[in-house]
C-alpha positions in Angstrom: 100.0 86.9 98.6 97.3 84.6 98.9 97.1 84.6 102.6 96.7 88.4 102.5 94.1 88.2 99.9 91.9 85.5 101.9 92.2 87.2 105.0 91.2 90.5 103.5 88.3 88.7 101.7 87.3 87.3 105.6 87.2 90.5 107.4 85.7 92.8 104.8 82.8 89.9 104.8 82.3 89.0 108.2 82.3 93.4 109.2 79.5 93.5 106.6 77.5 90.6 108.2 78.1 92.0 111.7 77.2 95.9 110.7 74.4 95.6 107.9 73.6 91.5 107.8 69.4 91.6 108.7 70.7 88.2 110.5 72.3 90.0 113.6 69.3 92.9 113.8 67.5 91.4 116.9 71.1 91.3 118.6 73.1 93.9 116.8 73.5 97.2 119.6 71.5 100.1 118.4 72.9 103.0 121.2 75.6 103.4 123.2 79.4 102.9 122.5 78.8 99.4 120.9 76.2 101.0 118.8 78.9 103.2 117.7 81.0 100.5 117.2 78.7 98.6 114.7 77.7 101.4 113.1 81.3 102.0 111.9 82.9 99.7 109.2 86.5 101.1 110.2 86.4 100.3 114.0 84.1 97.7 113.8 86.8 96.0 111.7 89.6 96.5 113.6 87.9 94.5 116.0 87.1 92.0 113.3 90.8 91.5 112.5 92.0 90.8 115.9 89.0 88.3 115.9 90.4 86.9 112.9 93.9 87.1 113.9 93.1 85.5 116.8 91.4 82.2 115.4 94.0 82.0 112.7 95.1 79.1 114.1 92.4 77.3 113.3 92.1 77.7 109.4 94.0 76.8 106.2 93.2 80.1 104.8 95.5 82.1 106.2 98.2 81.6 109.0 100.2 84.5 110.9 102.6 84.4 113.5 100.9 85.0 117.2 102.8 88.7 118.3 101.0 92.0 119.5 102.8 93.1 116.2 101.1 91.1 114.3 97.7 91.7 115.9 97.7 95.4 115.7 98.6 95.1 112.1 96.3 92.5 110.7 93.5 94.9 113.3 94.9 97.8 111.4 94.9 96.1 107.8 90.9 94.5 108.8 90.1 98.2 109.3 91.0 99.9 106.4 90.2 97.3 103.8 86.7 96.9 105.5 86.0 100.9 105.5 87.0 101.3 102.1 85.5 98.6 100.6 82.1 99.1 102.4 82.7 103.1 101.4 83.4 101.9 97.1 80.6 99.1 97.3 77.0 99.2 98.8 73.6 97.6 98.3 73.3 98.8 95.0 76.6 98.2 94.1 79.4 100.1 93.1 78.9 103.9 94.6 80.1 106.5 92.1 80.3 110.1 92.7 79.8 111.9 96.5 77.9 113.5 98.1 76.6 116.4 96.1 
């Protein structure tokens, strides 16, 4: 169970850094298909999950068996976690209420 927790935390953190971190401002695409991908935490989160699945052999935080099903599951879990947490937490903390 802890492996899933660490995976979700790593996926959210990496997605946040890639999508919103000023460290990546100079290399983050602004237009086109890649620009749209980097503006969407759900879309970028999927590919972050696929990346983390690919490197899971090199970490002790989480280890998943290398199967196509696990690849897709990790991508989907990362996408969902990244979307939900990016929706709930913003630069100023917890975002309460909707657009009104």
